[in-house]
N, C-alpha and C positions, 0 to 999 in steps of 0.2 A: 678608839678611833678619834682623831682630831679633825674636826669639821669646821668649815666657815659658816657662821650663823646667817649670813646674808644670802648665800646661794646654795647652801647645803653640800658644797663640794668637799669631798674627803681629801684632806691635805696629807695625812699620815695614817697608817694603819698597822697595828701589831696584834698578832694573835695572842690570846691569854694562855699561858702555860701554868697550870696549877702549881707545879713544883719545878720552877726554873732553877737550874744549877748556877745561873749567873746572878750575882748580887752586885749591884752598882754602888751601894752605899750601906751604911749601918742601919738605915731606915728599912721599912717594910717593902715588900716587892711591889705593892700597889703604888706607893710613893715613887719608887724608882721608875715604874712604867710611865706615870704621868710626867715626871720630870724629863724623861727621855723623849716623850712625844712633843713636849713644849720647847725642846731645844731649837734654837734659831727663831723663836717667836717672842722672846722676852723683850721688854722695854719698847713695845710697838703699840701700846694702847689697847691690847687685847684683854678680854676677861674670860677666865676659865669657868665653865659651868660643868659640874660633875655630880654624879650619883653618889649616894651615901657610902657605897662600897669603897670609893676612892677618896672621899673627903676626910680630911684630918686637920687639926689645928697646925701641926708641923708643916704640912704641905702648903696650906693657905698662907702661913707666915713666910715661908721660903719663896714662894712665887711672888708675894708682895715685895719682898726685899729685892727680887730680880725685876721689878717694874711691871708686874702683871697682876691684875685683879683676879679674885676668885670668889665664887659663891657656889653653894650646893647644899643638899640635904645632909644631915648628920645622923649617925647612930648615937643614941643617948649615952651609951656606956663605952664608946670608943676611947682608947687610951689618949690622954691629953685633953679631953673635953673638960672645960671649966665646970666647977661645982654648981654655979648658978644655972647652967644649962641642964645639968643632970637632975637638979631639983625642980626645974620649971614644970608647972602644971598648966596646960593649955585649956582654956575654957571653950565651950561650944555654945553657939548662939541658941 
């Protein structure tokens, strides 16, 4: 779901299909889904916030190149995560 952060209005919505027969690119299906939802919203000063299931270095770099910021949680062992993040140990207060 693509929503406006100021008013929570749903701008676009797509149902998740676990095994979609449609591949838009050589990237994973989650990448393709996010890129499809963001179409028509690039280079407008928006920032993408997403859950770790959709976050990936490739996605964040590609939306950055298209003029859109991105932030989100990551899975430590997701493909493409830099070694410095994989080896990071968080301290607790």
